N, C-alpha and C positions, 0 to 999 in steps of 0.2 A: 366438497373438499373450500371452496371460496368462504366457508361459514369458520373455518376453523384454523387460519392461516392467523399466524402467531408475528408480533413484531421483532425483529431482532434487536432487543434488549440487553444490558450487561446480564440479565438472568439467564438469559439461554444459551452463555457460554459451554458451559457442559456439553448441553444436547449437542449444540452444532461441533465441538470439539472432537465429541464421539467419532463423528463423520472425516472430520478433516486428518486430526492427526494421523489415521494409519497409512494416508498418502505422502505421498512427493509433490505436491505440489511446487510449482518454481514461479505462479503469477500473484499479483499482489490483491486480487479479490479473493485468492480460498485459505484468508486469513481474519480470523474471526474478530481480530484489532482492528481489522479497514473495515471489514464488515457494519462495526458496531461504529467506528468514526464517523461515516460515508450515511447511515440507516438513513438520514433526516434527508436525504440528498435525492436517495432511491429510493425511500419506502422500501427498505427490502422485508422483505418477511418471508416465513418458513412453513414449510410444513414437513411434518415425520412420520415417518412409517416404519415397520419394524427393520424393513434393512436397505432403507433409501432415507433420503434427506431433499428436497427441495429447496432452491432458496429463490423468490422471485421479487420482483424490483415493480417499479410503476413510476415512469416520468415521461416528459411530452402527449401526455394522452394515449400512453399504451404502455402496456404492461409486458415485461417479459421474464425470461427463467435462464437462469444462469447454468454451469455443470451439473446435472445432480449428483447428490454423491451420494455415495451405495459405497456397502461391504462385499459386493461380490462383482462380478465381471459383469453382471447383465443388467442393462441399461434399458433393458423392453420395460418392462413393468412404470419405471418411472416417465418412459414417452409418453406413454399410453396417459400416465396423469394426468402430464402436460398437456396435452391434447386434449382432454375433457375439459382441463381448465379453460383454455383458449375460447374452444366453442361456445361454454359459459359466455365468457365474456363476449364472444361474436369479434375475436377479433386473431387475424394469421399468427401462427405460432410462430414464435421466435427466442431461441437464446443466444445470450451477448458471453463472452468470454470465456469461450472454449478453450482452453490452452493448447498449441499445437501438438502437443506430445499424449491427448488425448482427443483428437481430431478424429483420427480413423475408427479406433475402436468405439465411438460415441456413436459415429455417423454408419455403422452395420448396420446399427437397431434400428434406423430411422426409415418408418415404412411411408412417408407420404412426399411429393416433388417438395425438392429445397432448392437453395443456392448458398454456395458459400463467402462469406465476405468478409474480409479483414481491411483495416489502417492503419498507418503506419505510427499514427499520433495516437493509438490505444495500446501501443505495443510498451512492453517494459526494458527499462536501462538495466541488464546485469555485469556485475564486474566482477573480476576478481578480488578478494580482501585484500590480498597483497597488494592493490592498486596503493590503497587508500592507508594501510598500512608505513611503508616505504616511497611512495612515488620515484619510483625506478624507473631510469633510462632517458631516452633522450625527452620522448615525446611528451613525457612527463616533467620534465626539467621547469619549468614555470610556476606549475605545481608546490614544486619541491623549494624552489628561489622563493616565492612566498609563504611558505612554512618558516622557510628561515629567516625572514625578515622580520615576520612575529617574535621569532622566538629571540630575537637580537634586540628589538628595538622596545618588548615589554618584559626582557628580564625582570624575574623579580617581582613582577606587578602581576601575574596571572597564575590563574589558578582552574583547575579540572577537576571537577566533582559530582556525584549523584545529586539531583534534584528531589526534596521531601514537601511533602506538604506543607510543611510549614516556610517555604516559599516560595509559592505557589502567585502571591502576592509581586515575586520580581518578575515573575513568569509575564504575568497580566501587565504590567507597567512597562515590562521589554516592548511585547505587541502591539501596545500603544506606541511608542515609539517607533518599530519598526514600520509601523502601519503609514507613518506619516509623509515618508515619500514613496507609496504604494499606488495606482489606480486600484484602489480595491473593486476589483470585478467579481459577480457571482462564485469564481472556483474558490478564491480567496476568502469571502467571508465563509464559504462555507469551511473552507480548509480550518478556519479560526472557531467559527461554531465546532467542529467535530471535535480538535484539539482542546478545546475547552470541556468538553463530554467525557474524551479520555482523561483527564486531570482531573475529573470530576468521581470519574471511579477507579482511579488508578490502583485501588486494594483488590478490585475486581478483576483485573486486568493481568496480561500476560505482557510486560513491557518493561523496559527501561527508560531511565531519561536523568538526562547527563547533563550538563550546562558548563559556559566556560566562564570565570567574572575575573575582570579584569578591575584593579583596585576598590575590589569588594562590591562592583555591580555587574551582575549579570548581562556580557552582550552577547550569548547565543546560548541556542539548546536543541539538544537531538532526544528524537523520540522513535523506539526503533524497537523489532521484537521478531523471535524464529517464527519461520516459514517450514521449516524442518531443518535437521540436525546441520546440516550443511547452508543453509540461507538463510540469510536476515535479509529483512523490510528493512529500511529508513521510513519511517511514517511522516513524521516531521522533521524538518531542519532549518533552524531560521538563525540567524547570524548580522550582526552589524557591518554589513555593507563597505563602512567607510574603512573599516581595519583588514589591511592589508596582511593577508595569510592566517584570518580566522577561521575561517569553513576550513580552510585546510589541517588545522590544529584540532578541530573540535572533530571533525570526521575523521580521522586519528584516533586519538585519545579514544572516540568511543568505541570502536572495533577494538583496540589495543583494551581497552578495561572491562568492557561490556560483553563482547561475543568475539576472543580471541580464537579459538578453533573454530568459525564458520570460515567456510569457501570461498562463498558468492555473497554478493551484496544486491539485491533489488533495491533501486531508487526510482522504481514505478517510470509512471508512462510522461511526455511533454507534454498532451494537449493540442498540439499544433502550432504551441510559441514558441516565436524564432528566441526569443532568447534562453528559454528553456534548453530547446534541443540546443544551440550553441554551446550551453554549458553542459549538458550531460556529454553530447560529442567531444569533451575536451579531456573528458579523463577518459576518454577511450575504451569503452563497454565490449567484454569481452561476445558478447552474444544478446540474443532479444527475449525476451520472452511475448511469445505472436501469440493473440487471439484472434479469432475469429467470429463472425457470427452466422447464425445458420436460421434461417427464415423459409416459411412455406412460399411457395407458388403456386399459381393455376396450374 
């Protein structure tokens, strides 16, 4: 198995989507766009058999497996393959990112002692799409006020539109400006690298890209793609933080124009970062995409 692992590059899209598409995953890891964007960070690779596909990663000196992607309801053989892989690597078996709604059906096939753990910082924030379409209710009145402030202050000066390859230089310029007031830790550096990978392979992948221009200058953009018919995942969202209401307008228009029929929006995890936690909670998630880690124990 070790010798036939293949990297999750753009050419693997159709192979992996063959196993992803029939399912209704709700967490961000089970999107090819996510896998490809972060492949350099997790060293993600895959192993394909006729009825299943295993996704494996390598981080901090150890391997891990994601939930095997199967075409039937039997995880027994994929688990055995994973056991053989970890045995060859002389490492305890570890599965990461197991979605809550798959945990029971997966663990009933495990035939080795294990523990199940979870971390709130790994869970995805999920919102009703109408939250960002309308910002209704008292709990979102500040977001609604921000939006109205933007619409009034910049009336006649802004434009929302799709971004094409000819606009990429403006994205790169915007990212350079956006970084000026940020501490670029490893997470942000890897996100920037992944964003540029997505742009490089835009026509090979399945995502939407759009932005807001003010006085002809790009001031914010969003990248998003469908997880399934009901769920949209926001991969990247960046806007000029000095422009009040811009984030609210960008988020609203992206949903209304690119994915008007989705029911839920996955805006990914908070990584335990206080600012992200505060921001994500302020939009009132309707639920969370809870993920579990399964680790072999003695």
